[in-house]
Residue, then its C-alpha position, 0 to 999 in steps of 0.5 A: m088335742i087336735k087343736n093343740v097339735t096343730n098349733l104346734f105344727f104351725l108354729m114349728k113349720y114357719g118358726w114365728v115365735e119360740l117354741i115355748h110359746a107353742g100351743k098358747t093363744s096370743p093375748g086378746c085385744w078389746k072389742n065392743i060390739r055395737y050392734g047386732s048378732i048372727d046364727p051361723e047355723d048353715s049360714r054364709v058369713c062375710i067378715f068385713s075388716s075395716y079402718s077409717h081414718g077420721n072415724r068415717v066410713p068412705e062411700y065405696v064401702f058401702y057400695y061393697l057391703q051392699k053387693i056382698r049382701d047381694a051375693g047372699f052374705e051376712v055381714i060381721f062389720v069389724s072396724s079397728s077405728l071408732l065409728d061415728a054414730e051416722d056410719v054405725e046406723r048406716i051399717s046396721g042397714y045391712g044387718g049382721m053385726i058391727i064390732e070395733t076392735e083395737n087397731v093392732g094386728l090389722d085384718f088378721s086381728s079383725w077377722r079373728a074377732g069376728l070369727e070368735e063371735i060364730g064359733h070360728g065359722r064351724k057351723c057356717s056353710a061358708v065364710l068370706l074374709a074381706n076388707d076395704s083395701v079394694l074398691g069394688p066390686l067392678y062387676d056382679l060377683g054372682p057369676i064369679m061365685k058360681k064359677m069358683r064353686s064349680a072349681k071345687y077350692d076348699i079355699w079361693g081367692m081372687t088373685e095370686n102374689c109372687q112377692i116373697k113366696p106364691h101366695v093368694q092374696s088375703y083381701f078376699l078369701h073364700i072358705g068352704p066348710e071342710v076347712l071350717r070344720s077342720g082342727a086346723w082352721e081354729g088352730f091357725w087363728n088360736s096361734i096368731q100373734l099380733f103385730r102392728e107391723k104391716k110387713m110382719l103380718v104379711r109375711r107371717y100370715e098373708i103368705g103363711f095362710s096359704s102355705f099352711f093350708r095347702e101343705i096340709g092337703f087343702q085345694i087353694g086357688a084364685y079367680v085370676p091364677y098367676d100363670a094366666v096373667i104371665r101367659k097373657k103378659k108373655i113375661p120371660g125370665i126369673r122376674r115371673f117367679f119372684f117379683l110380680n104383684p098382678s093386682f098391683d102391676y097389671w091391674d089394667v089388664l086384669i080388668t079388661d082381659f080376665g073380668f077382675p072385680f076390683i081395684k087395689r086401693e093402694i094403686f091410688r095412694k101412690a104418687r098420681s105420676g105412678p101406674l095410674g097416670t092421671s086418668k088411665w083408671r077413669a078410661v079403664l072402668e068407664g070402658h069395661t065396667e059399670y062401677p060408679v066412678e064418682l066413688i073413686s072420685d070421692y075417695l080421692k078427695y078424701l085421701d087429699s083432705s087433712g094430709v091423709s094421702g101423704y101418710l097413706r103413701q108413706e105407710t104402704a111404700g116398698f110392699q103391695g100386700i093385703 
């Protein structure tokens, strides 16, 4: 009963599907478990969503997975592309579980596929939803995790975005036990309808995620609050409320002034004359972090190979979400 009421509220509140569909789950997509299993009992689980052009996982992803493991999380790696056997073997070295799933619904479909394997995380002490849209971590995640635990948020992410409507960005979402044990949590995932278009996913689920859980009473925050960036940059007028995505517009300030541990991959997808220029990223990272910048150099070569960079620039043009 609770789950159905939650689904009905969620769908009616945001008006995303016709009322006749309220309480129904969207059709599942195919799923193939390539490796492993996880016991969710009192565990901390990261569900990591990945998509790899050419079916090979970029090297920076393996670095990220290791840092997630170092932070104390079991990893469920969910790929919406078929994985090369060599990559499956490497990923299996991080323990946990490997799932291949249909390329529909982007990260939210992948996260749902992973959550289904652990009972939506009801028995977990924490669930981390992450994806490969950022490079890093540029700093140790341990102190960040400790700081955010003391803040006592039910849900927290790394940054807030005010495009369309204020929300915590979904590339890194830490979910606490009170949320995981609520009917609202499972109801949210059961209500998801799968879309292939990124803008639709961002509007309905990345933005809707923050709105939904905040409005039913959970405390949601960010490691670098939006207002902190606004104050630092002394941004005046209406622009401060509607048009800023700090993880893209002020990526360098986040790193140099706030100890922000990631740089969005999407920045590198834009033309080289864009916000990074041709060398600024290297100077910022080498001057303020210990991140192995050769991982980014390798990724840029990967983008330039087989026309991938042009495809990705077209794919992400006009909106910086997820």
